[in-house]
C-alpha positions as a Markdown table, in Angstrom:
| # | Residue | x | y | z |
|---|---|---|---|---|
| 1 | Met | -0.1 | 0.4 | 0.1 |
| 2 | Pro | 1.3 | 3.3 | -0.6 |
| 3 | Ser | 2.2 | 5.5 | 2.0 |
| 4 | Val | -0.8 | 7.5 | 3.0 |
| 5 | Thr | -0.2 | 11.5 | 3.7 |
| 6 | Val | -2.5 | 14.9 | 3.8 |
| 7 | Glu | 0.1 | 16.2 | 1.5 |
| 8 | Gly | -2.5 | 18.9 | -0.5 |
| 9 | Val | -5.6 | 17.8 | 1.3 |
| 10 | Tyr | -8.1 | 20.9 | 2.6 |
| 11 | Asp | -10.0 | 20.3 | 5.3 |
| 12 | Leu | -13.3 | 22.1 | 5.4 |
| 13 | His | -14.6 | 21.4 | 8.4 |
| 14 | Ile | -12.3 | 22.4 | 11.4 |
| 15 | His | -13.3 | 24.1 | 15.0 |
| 16 | Ser | -10.8 | 25.9 | 16.2 |
| 17 | Gly | -10.3 | 28.7 | 19.1 |
| 18 | Pro | -11.7 | 31.2 | 20.3 |
| 19 | Asp | -15.0 | 29.2 | 21.0 |
| 20 | Ile | -17.9 | 28.5 | 23.5 |
| 21 | Phe | -17.0 | 25.2 | 23.2 |
| 22 | Glu | -13.4 | 23.9 | 24.7 |
| 23 | Arg | -10.8 | 23.7 | 21.5 |
| 24 | Ile | -7.7 | 22.1 | 21.3 |
| 25 | Gly | -6.0 | 25.1 | 19.6 |
| 26 | Asp | -6.7 | 29.0 | 18.3 |
| 27 | Asp | -7.1 | 29.4 | 14.3 |
| 28 | Ala | -3.8 | 30.6 | 13.8 |
| 29 | Gln | -1.8 | 27.4 | 15.6 |
| 30 | Ile | -4.2 | 24.9 | 13.9 |
| 31 | Ala | -3.5 | 26.5 | 10.5 |
| 32 | Glu | 0.6 | 26.3 | 10.9 |
| 33 | Met | -0.2 | 22.6 | 11.8 |
| 34 | Cys | -2.1 | 22.3 | 9.2 |
| 35 | Arg | 0.6 | 24.0 | 6.6 |
| 36 | Asn | 3.3 | 22.2 | 8.1 |
| 37 | Ala | 2.0 | 18.9 | 7.8 |
| 38 | Gly | 1.6 | 19.7 | 3.6 |
| 39 | Met | -2.1 | 20.7 | 3.9 |
| 40 | Ala | -3.6 | 23.2 | 0.9 |
| 41 | Gly | -6.3 | 24.4 | 2.8 |
| 42 | Val | -8.6 | 24.8 | 5.5 |
| 43 | Leu | -12.0 | 25.8 | 6.0 |
| 44 | Phe | -12.5 | 27.4 | 9.9 |
| 45 | Lys | -16.6 | 26.8 | 11.2 |
| 46 | Cys | -18.1 | 28.1 | 14.3 |
| 47 | His | -21.2 | 28.1 | 16.1 |
| 48 | His | -21.4 | 31.4 | 17.3 |
| 49 | Glu | -19.9 | 33.8 | 14.9 |
| 50 | Ser | -18.6 | 34.5 | 11.4 |
| 51 | Thr | -14.9 | 33.0 | 10.8 |
| 52 | Val | -14.7 | 35.2 | 8.0 |
| 53 | Ser | -12.9 | 38.2 | 9.9 |
| 54 | Arg | -11.2 | 35.4 | 11.7 |
| 55 | Ala | -9.6 | 34.0 | 8.6 |
| 56 | Tyr | -8.9 | 36.9 | 6.8 |
| 57 | His | -6.3 | 37.6 | 9.7 |
| 58 | Val | -5.0 | 34.5 | 9.9 |
| 59 | Arg | -3.9 | 34.3 | 6.0 |
| 60 | Arg | -1.9 | 37.6 | 6.7 |
| 61 | Arg | -0.1 | 35.5 | 9.3 |
| 62 | Val | -0.1 | 32.1 | 8.1 |
| 63 | Glu | 1.6 | 31.9 | 4.5 |
| 64 | Asn | 1.5 | 28.6 | 2.2 |
| 65 | Ile | -2.0 | 27.6 | 2.8 |
| 66 | Gly | -5.3 | 28.4 | 2.1 |
| 67 | Val | -7.3 | 29.9 | 5.1 |
| 68 | Tyr | -11.3 | 30.3 | 4.6 |
| 69 | Gly | -14.3 | 31.0 | 6.8 |
| 70 | Gly | -18.5 | 30.7 | 6.8 |
| 71 | Ile | -20.9 | 31.3 | 8.8 |
| 72 | Val | -23.5 | 29.1 | 11.0 |
| 73 | Leu | -26.8 | 30.3 | 11.5 |
| 74 | Asn | -27.7 | 30.0 | 15.0 |
| 75 | Arg | -29.4 | 32.8 | 17.4 |
| 76 | Phe | -25.4 | 34.5 | 17.9 |
| 77 | Val | -25.8 | 35.7 | 14.8 |
| 78 | Gly | -29.3 | 36.0 | 14.0 |
| 79 | Gly | -30.4 | 32.9 | 13.3 |
| 80 | Ile | -31.9 | 32.6 | 9.5 |
| 81 | Tyr | -30.9 | 36.0 | 9.2 |
| 82 | Pro | -30.4 | 36.9 | 5.2 |
| 83 | Gln | -28.8 | 40.3 | 6.4 |
| 84 | Ser | -25.7 | 38.4 | 8.4 |
| 85 | Val | -25.6 | 35.9 | 5.6 |
| 86 | Glu | -25.2 | 39.0 | 3.0 |
| 87 | Ala | -22.2 | 40.8 | 4.8 |
| 88 | Ala | -20.7 | 37.3 | 5.4 |
| 89 | Leu | -20.8 | 36.6 | 1.8 |
| 90 | Arg | -19.9 | 40.1 | 0.7 |
| 91 | Thr | -16.9 | 39.8 | 2.8 |
| 92 | Gly | -16.0 | 36.4 | 1.3 |
| 93 | Ala | -17.8 | 33.9 | 3.6 |
| 94 | Lys | -17.3 | 29.9 | 1.4 |
| 95 | Met | -19.7 | 28.5 | 3.3 |
| 96 | Val | -22.8 | 28.5 | 5.4 |
| 97 | Trp | -24.0 | 26.5 | 7.3 |
| 98 | Met | -27.9 | 26.2 | 8.6 |
| 99 | Pro | -28.3 | 26.1 | 11.8 |
| 100 | Thr | -26.3 | 23.9 | 14.3 |
| 101 | Val | -26.5 | 23.6 | 18.2 |
| 102 | Asp | -29.2 | 26.5 | 18.3 |
| 103 | Ser | -31.5 | 23.7 | 15.5 |
| 104 | Ala | -34.8 | 22.3 | 16.7 |
| 105 | Phe | -33.8 | 19.3 | 15.4 |
| 106 | His | -30.9 | 19.4 | 17.6 |
| 107 | Ala | -32.6 | 20.0 | 20.7 |
| 108 | Arg | -34.5 | 17.3 | 20.4 |
| 109 | Met | -31.5 | 14.9 | 19.7 |
| 110 | Tyr | -29.7 | 16.4 | 22.9 |
| 111 | Gly | -32.4 | 17.7 | 25.0 |
| 112 | Ser | -31.1 | 21.4 | 24.6 |
| 113 | Thr | -29.8 | 23.4 | 22.6 |
| 114 | Gly | -26.0 | 24.7 | 23.1 |
| 115 | Thr | -25.3 | 21.2 | 24.5 |
| 116 | Tyr | -24.2 | 17.9 | 23.1 |
| 117 | Gly | -25.4 | 16.1 | 26.1 |
| 118 | Ser | -22.8 | 15.0 | 29.0 |
| 119 | Phe | -19.7 | 15.3 | 26.9 |
| 120 | Gln | -19.6 | 19.0 | 25.4 |
| 121 | Asp | -21.5 | 21.9 | 27.0 |
| 122 | Ser | -21.7 | 25.5 | 25.9 |
| 123 | Ala | -22.7 | 26.4 | 29.3 |
| 124 | Leu | -24.5 | 28.9 | 28.4 |
| 125 | Ser | -26.9 | 30.5 | 31.0 |
| 126 | Glu | -30.0 | 30.3 | 29.2 |
| 127 | Arg | -31.7 | 28.1 | 26.5 |
| 128 | Ala | -33.5 | 29.1 | 23.7 |
| 129 | Glu | -36.3 | 27.7 | 22.1 |
| 130 | Gly | -34.4 | 25.8 | 18.6 |
| 131 | Ile | -34.6 | 27.3 | 15.4 |
| 132 | Ser | -36.7 | 25.4 | 13.0 |
| 133 | Leu | -36.7 | 26.3 | 9.0 |
| 134 | Leu | -40.5 | 25.1 | 9.0 |
| 135 | Gly | -43.4 | 27.4 | 9.4 |
| 136 | Glu | -46.3 | 26.8 | 10.6 |
| 137 | Asn | -47.6 | 25.3 | 7.8 |
| 138 | Gly | -45.0 | 22.8 | 7.8 |
| 139 | Lys | -43.4 | 24.4 | 4.8 |
| 140 | Leu | -40.0 | 26.7 | 4.5 |
| 141 | Ile | -40.1 | 29.9 | 6.1 |
| 142 | Pro | -39.3 | 33.0 | 3.3 |
| 143 | Gln | -35.7 | 33.7 | 5.1 |
| 144 | Val | -34.7 | 30.3 | 4.0 |
| 145 | Tyr | -35.3 | 31.3 | 0.1 |
| 146 | Ser | -33.2 | 34.6 | 0.9 |
| 147 | Val | -30.5 | 32.8 | 2.1 |
| 148 | Leu | -30.1 | 30.7 | -0.7 |
| 149 | Glu | -30.5 | 33.2 | -3.0 |
| 150 | Leu | -27.9 | 35.1 | -1.9 |
| 151 | Val | -25.5 | 32.0 | -1.8 |
| 152 | Ala | -26.5 | 31.4 | -5.2 |
| 153 | Arg | -25.3 | 34.9 | -6.3 |
| 154 | His | -22.4 | 34.6 | -4.7 |
| 155 | Gly | -21.6 | 30.8 | -5.8 |
| 156 | Ala | -20.7 | 29.2 | -1.8 |
| 157 | Ala | -21.7 | 26.4 | -0.5 |
| 158 | Val | -24.8 | 25.6 | 1.6 |
| 159 | Ala | -24.9 | 22.9 | 4.1 |
| 160 | Thr | -27.5 | 21.2 | 6.1 |
| 161 | Ala | -25.9 | 21.5 | 9.6 |
| 162 | His | -28.0 | 20.0 | 12.4 |
| 163 | Ile | -31.4 | 20.3 | 10.5 |
| 164 | Ser | -33.9 | 18.0 | 10.7 |
| 165 | Pro | -34.8 | 15.0 | 8.0 |
| 166 | Glu | -38.2 | 17.1 | 7.5 |
| 167 | Glu | -36.7 | 20.3 | 7.5 |
| 168 | Met | -33.5 | 18.1 | 4.5 |
| 169 | Asp | -36.7 | 17.2 | 2.5 |
| 170 | Leu | -38.0 | 20.6 | 1.7 |
| 171 | Phe | -34.2 | 22.2 | 2.0 |
| 172 | Val | -32.4 | 20.1 | -0.7 |
| 173 | Pro | -35.2 | 20.7 | -3.6 |
| 174 | Ala | -35.4 | 24.2 | -2.5 |
| 175 | Ala | -31.3 | 24.9 | -3.0 |
| 176 | Val | -31.5 | 23.3 | -6.3 |
| 177 | Glu | -34.5 | 25.9 | -7.3 |
| 178 | Val | -32.7 | 28.9 | -6.5 |
| 179 | Gly | -29.8 | 27.8 | -8.2 |
| 180 | Cys | -27.2 | 27.1 | -5.2 |
| 181 | Lys | -24.3 | 24.4 | -7.3 |
| 182 | Lys | -22.8 | 23.8 | -3.9 |
| 183 | Ile | -25.0 | 22.0 | -1.3 |
| 184 | Val | -23.6 | 20.1 | 1.3 |
| 185 | Ile | -24.9 | 17.3 | 3.3 |
| 186 | Thr | -23.0 | 17.5 | 6.5 |
| 187 | His | -21.6 | 14.7 | 8.1 |
| 188 | Val | -23.9 | 11.9 | 6.8 |
| 189 | Asn | -21.5 | 9.7 | 9.1 |
| 190 | Phe | -22.7 | 11.5 | 12.3 |
| 191 | Glu | -24.5 | 8.5 | 14.2 |
| 192 | Lys | -26.7 | 10.8 | 15.9 |
| 193 | His | -28.0 | 12.5 | 12.7 |
| 194 | Arg | -27.9 | 9.2 | 10.9 |
| 195 | Leu | -30.0 | 9.5 | 7.8 |
| 196 | Pro | -30.8 | 6.0 | 5.5 |
| 197 | Leu | -28.6 | 5.3 | 2.8 |
| 198 | Glu | -31.4 | 5.8 | -0.1 |
| 199 | Lys | -32.4 | 8.8 | 1.6 |
| 200 | Val | -28.4 | 10.6 | 0.3 |
| 201 | Lys | -28.6 | 9.1 | -2.6 |
| 202 | Glu | -31.4 | 11.1 | -3.8 |
| 203 | Tyr | -30.2 | 13.8 | -2.2 |
| 204 | Val | -26.9 | 13.3 | -4.7 |
| 205 | Arg | -29.3 | 12.7 | -7.4 |
| 206 | Met | -30.4 | 16.4 | -6.8 |
| 207 | Gly | -27.0 | 17.4 | -7.1 |
| 208 | Ala | -25.9 | 18.2 | -3.5 |
| 209 | Val | -22.3 | 15.8 | -2.1 |
| 210 | Ala | -22.0 | 13.9 | 0.8 |
| 211 | Glu | -19.9 | 14.8 | 3.8 |
| 212 | Phe | -17.8 | 12.5 | 4.9 |
| 213 | Cys | -15.9 | 13.1 | 8.7 |
| 214 | Thr | -13.1 | 11.7 | 10.2 |
| 215 | Ser | -14.1 | 9.0 | 13.0 |
| 216 | Ser | -12.4 | 8.4 | 16.7 |
| 217 | Pro | -12.1 | 6.1 | 19.0 |
| 218 | Leu | -14.2 | 7.6 | 21.5 |
| 219 | Gly | -17.5 | 7.7 | 18.9 |
| 220 | Gly | -19.5 | 9.5 | 17.6 |
| 221 | Tyr | -19.3 | 8.3 | 13.9 |
| 222 | Phe | -19.7 | 5.3 | 12.3 |
| 223 | Gly | -16.4 | 4.0 | 11.3 |
| 224 | Pro | -14.2 | 3.4 | 7.6 |
| 225 | Glu | -15.9 | 0.4 | 7.3 |
| 226 | Glu | -19.1 | 1.7 | 7.2 |
| 227 | Ser | -17.8 | 4.9 | 5.8 |
| 228 | Lys | -16.2 | 3.5 | 2.8 |
| 229 | Ala | -19.0 | 1.4 | 1.7 |
| 230 | Trp | -21.3 | 4.0 | 1.8 |
| 231 | Met | -18.6 | 6.4 | -0.2 |
| 232 | Glu | -18.7 | 3.8 | -2.6 |
| 233 | Ala | -22.4 | 2.8 | -3.0 |
| 234 | Leu | -22.5 | 7.4 | -3.3 |
| 235 | Gly | -19.9 | 7.4 | -5.3 |
| 236 | Pro | -16.3 | 9.2 | -4.6 |
| 237 | Gly | -17.2 | 11.7 | -7.1 |
| 238 | Asn | -20.2 | 13.1 | -4.7 |
| 239 | Cys | -18.5 | 12.9 | -1.7 |
| 240 | Phe | -15.8 | 14.8 | 0.3 |
| 241 | Ile | -13.7 | 14.1 | 3.8 |
| 242 | Ser | -13.6 | 16.4 | 6.5 |
| 243 | Ser | -12.2 | 15.9 | 10.1 |
| 244 | Asp | -14.6 | 18.1 | 12.1 |
| 245 | Ser | -11.8 | 18.7 | 14.5 |
| 246 | Gly | -10.8 | 21.4 | 17.0 |
| 247 | Thr | -12.8 | 19.4 | 20.1 |
| 248 | Pro | -10.7 | 17.1 | 22.3 |
| 249 | Arg | -12.6 | 14.1 | 21.8 |
| 250 | Lys | -10.7 | 14.5 | 18.3 |
| 251 | Ala | -6.8 | 14.1 | 17.0 |
| 252 | Phe | -5.5 | 17.3 | 15.7 |
| 253 | Pro | -7.1 | 18.0 | 12.0 |
| 254 | Pro | -4.0 | 16.7 | 10.2 |
| 255 | Glu | -3.6 | 13.6 | 12.7 |
| 256 | Ala | -7.5 | 12.6 | 12.2 |
| 257 | Met | -7.4 | 13.1 | 8.7 |
| 258 | Arg | -4.3 | 11.0 | 8.0 |
| 259 | Val | -5.3 | 8.6 | 10.4 |
| 260 | Phe | -8.6 | 8.1 | 8.7 |
| 261 | Leu | -7.3 | 7.8 | 5.1 |
| 262 | Tyr | -4.8 | 5.1 | 6.2 |
| 263 | Cys | -7.6 | 3.0 | 7.4 |
| 264 | Leu | -9.5 | 3.7 | 3.8 |
| 265 | Ala | -6.8 | 2.9 | 1.8 |
| 266 | Ala | -5.8 | 0.0 | 4.3 |
| 267 | Leu | -9.6 | -1.5 | 3.4 |
| 268 | Gly | -8.6 | -1.3 | -0.1 |
| 269 | Met | -10.1 | 2.3 | -1.0 |
| 270 | Pro | -8.3 | 3.3 | -4.1 |
| 271 | Met | -5.5 | 6.5 | -3.8 |
| 272 | Arg | -7.5 | 8.0 | -6.8 |
| 273 | Asp | -10.7 | 7.9 | -5.1 |
| 274 | Leu | -8.9 | 9.6 | -1.6 |
| 275 | Glu | -7.9 | 12.2 | -4.1 |
| 276 | Val | -10.8 | 13.2 | -5.4 |
| 277 | Met | -12.6 | 12.9 | -1.9 |
| 278 | Thr | -9.5 | 15.4 | 0.0 |
| 279 | Lys | -8.7 | 17.4 | -2.7 |
| 280 | Glu | -10.8 | 17.9 | -6.2 |
| 281 | Asn | -14.3 | 18.1 | -4.4 |
| 282 | Pro | -13.4 | 20.1 | -1.6 |
| 283 | Arg | -11.5 | 22.6 | -3.7 |
| 284 | Arg | -14.0 | 22.7 | -6.3 |
| 285 | Leu | -16.3 | 23.7 | -3.3 |
| 286 | Ile | -14.4 | 27.0 | -1.9 |
| 287 | Glu | -12.6 | 27.8 | -5.2 |
| 288 | Gly | -14.6 | 26.5 | -8.1 |
């Protein structure tokens, strides 16, 4: 088996500090370690603020690696608030995520907004009602369409994040309808938010891409064997791999990525397919 490295790899899902959750490094520290490992680019994700300005300042400090930012539509930025999205996109956001820790579905899964249960909590003093993309009529609220139109106009990517399967069934077709060309089904191998494989295939047929995140011995994601089977079923051209690292439950991004890629290769995943999922597809999402 050829040597597996992260040379030239992009990681579009890294949580860095400062943050309301515990993180294993700040923006610059993580960008430097990824650059030193030979990675081509990183995209920082934060549950409570846009990372666009943070990425701008890291780019000025850390050379020879692409550093990108985005925005998560939690209550900290106004929720499904088109003005926040437009400001982020006009200043360089590469990805817009729907709500994560503030989504109504997240609260349903974990018992509250702002927490991942016993292993990670934002320690916010007040818990807000979860954000739903659906109105009382069961349809997408108008603000969702406004956000999608902005994303389409700026050529950015939009990600499902922690919305419910019911919301996703309306959200993905709406994104296609308004002209979004980069639609991400977030961490499809995350156990807590697992969708049926056939449902992910349906979204892929609509033009979406499936994000797989690195697994950890501490759990949370189904492992390399099942991830490989799903990648093969969906087609590597419709998938990309991120680390979703930054939490103490996972290794540093380059290490988490390299070990996961090594496991996939050891299980027989062709190196060419790994290159497509870690270099070509993520590069198109943020640069294409």
